[in-house]
Phi, psi and omega in degrees: 000137181291136181303134185301323174295321179293319182294311179301321174295323172300313175304307182306313187293323175295320179296306183305311180301317174297319175299313173310309182303309181303310177312312190291312196245007177281339180210169174086193186295334176266008187307133182267167183293152179304329184282335172289323178294325177291326178299315177292322182298318184292319175299329180284328179286317177298324176287326182290323179287317176302314184296317182293318178293321180299311175304315184291320180289318170308316182292311178309308184297323177296315178296321169300317180296316181300315176309312195289335178288331185288000000 
């Protein structure tokens, strides 16, 4: 299993990368087609939802482990 901290860092990098892509390519001379922008925005939303769910799962796992130790 991937270390939770490493997983969260990976998710944060993926989110930051997608946000940077949107900032760079959503307008101006480098603008990409609207459907590409929409796909990246979906990616950002999905990664954020995955991160939230992952944090909840890690918290539950830690709580269960703490209960088992008592």
